[in-house]
C-alpha positions as CSV (number, residue, x, y, z in Angstrom):
1,X,23.9,26.1,-20.7
2,X,20.7,27.6,-22.3
3,X,19.1,24.1,-22.5
4,X,19.6,23.5,-18.8
5,X,18.0,26.7,-17.8
6,X,15.1,26.1,-20.1
7,X,14.6,22.7,-18.6
8,X,14.7,24.0,-15.1
9,X,12.2,26.8,-15.8
10,X,9.8,24.3,-17.5
11,X,10.0,22.0,-14.6
12,X,9.4,24.8,-12.1
13,X,6.3,25.8,-14.1
14,X,5.1,22.3,-14.3
15,X,5.4,21.7,-10.5
16,X,3.8,25.1,-9.9
17,X,0.8,24.2,-11.9
18,X,0.6,20.8,-10.3
19,X,0.8,22.3,-6.9
20,X,-2.0,24.8,-7.6
21,X,-4.2,21.9,-9.1
22,X,-3.7,19.8,-6.1
23,X,-4.5,22.7,-3.7
24,X,-7.8,23.4,-5.5
25,X,-8.7,19.7,-5.8
26,X,-8.1,19.3,-2.1
27,X,-10.0,22.3,-1.0
28,X,-13.0,21.6,-3.2
29,X,-13.3,17.9,-2.6
30,X,-12.1,17.6,1.0
31,X,-15.5,17.2,2.5
32,X,-16.3,14.3,0.1
33,X,-13.1,12.6,0.6
34,X,-13.1,12.8,4.4
35,X,-16.8,12.0,4.6
36,X,-16.2,8.7,2.9
37,X,-13.2,7.7,5.1
38,X,-15.1,5.7,7.7
39,X,-16.8,3.7,5.0
40,X,-13.5,3.0,3.3
41,X,-12.1,1.8,6.5
42,X,-15.2,-0.5,7.2
43,X,-14.9,-1.9,3.7
44,X,-11.3,-2.5,4.1
45,X,-11.8,-4.9,7.0
46,X,-13.4,-7.8,5.0
47,X,-11.2,-7.1,2.1
48,X,-8.1,-7.6,4.3
49,X,-9.7,-10.6,5.9
50,X,-10.1,-12.2,2.5
51,X,-6.7,-11.3,1.1
52,X,-4.8,-12.1,4.3
53,X,-4.2,-15.7,3.2
54,X,-5.6,-17.6,6.1
55,X,-2.7,-17.8,8.5
56,X,-4.9,-19.0,11.4
57,X,-4.9,-22.7,10.7
58,X,-5.0,-24.7,13.9
59,X,-3.3,-28.0,14.3
60,X,-4.8,-30.9,16.3
61,X,-1.3,-32.3,17.0
62,X,1.8,-30.5,18.1
63,X,4.5,-29.9,15.5
64,X,7.0,-32.7,14.9
65,X,9.8,-30.7,16.7
66,X,8.2,-31.3,20.1
67,X,7.2,-34.4,22.1
68,X,5.6,-34.9,25.5
69,X,8.0,-34.9,28.5
70,X,7.7,-37.1,31.6
71,X,5.8,-34.4,33.4
72,X,3.4,-33.9,30.5
73,X,5.1,-30.8,29.4
74,X,6.2,-30.1,25.9
75,X,10.0,-30.6,25.4
76,X,12.0,-29.6,22.3
77,X,14.0,-32.3,20.6
78,X,17.4,-31.0,21.8
79,X,16.3,-30.7,25.4
80,X,17.2,-33.3,28.0
81,X,14.7,-34.6,30.5
82,X,15.9,-34.2,34.1
83,X,15.1,-37.0,36.6
């Protein structure tokens, strides 16, 4: 039982010190971090464009699952043309 209470107290102390450190880091460096935020967003745009993978390929012909109907509309394979 002594080991459990010692572990608990050490974890409470650790998280207390981490919370204090995060608080002071945030209060001291908030202006620098928030001042750089618009530039980070602007730099993220081209990065996301490059890493997106190019899903905007255009085809010159329709996919093989469609064909031209009698009226010039696109009809799926399973659809029936009405006269």
